[in-house]
N, C-alpha and C positions, 0 to 999 in steps of 0.2 A: 503494500500500500504506500510505499515511499517512492519519491522521485527525486533525483538529483538534477539540478538545472545548471547548465554552464552559462553561456551567453557572453556578451561583450564585457570588457573591463568596465567597472570593477567587480562585476558579478562573479567572475572566476578567480578573483584575488584571494578569497578566503574559502577554503574547502570545507570548513566546519559548518557553514550555513548554506541555505538554499532559499530561493525566492518562491518556490512552489512545492507542493507535496506536503506530506505530514511533518517533515522535518522543519518546515518553515515556521511552525508555531514557536520554536525556540528563538527565532529572529524577532518576532513581533510581540510576544506575550511573555509575561513572567509566570512560570509555573507556581501554583499555590497548592498546598496540601492541607486537607482538613482531616487530621489524624485524631481518632478517638473523640470526635465531636458528637454530641447527642444529635439524633436525627432532627429533633425539633429546632435546632439552631442552624442546620444546613440550608443553603439556598434551594429553592424548589426543584431546579433541574438535577440536583445531586442527591435528592432523597431516595432511599431504597425503594419506597413505594411507587416512585415515578408518577407523581400526581399530574404531570403535564403530558404524559403519554409519549415521551420522546423516544425516538429510535436510538438505541445505544447498546454498547456491549457492557454487560454487568457480570463480573466474575467469568469473563470469557464467553458468555452466551448472549445472543441477540435477543432484545426485547423491545417492545413498543410498536 
């Protein structure tokens, strides 16, 4: 599910990042972890009950 994108300079100057594909998230977003947080405090899209009915992988299984 990942794609590495080359392209003209400066896109090819740093091989650790990419402008497309799933690896691009590290270029534009800061990863945040909600470890051991009670479900009632989680944002709606992250709740185990999936109240928004989002398509997602949960414990490696597709749901939504």
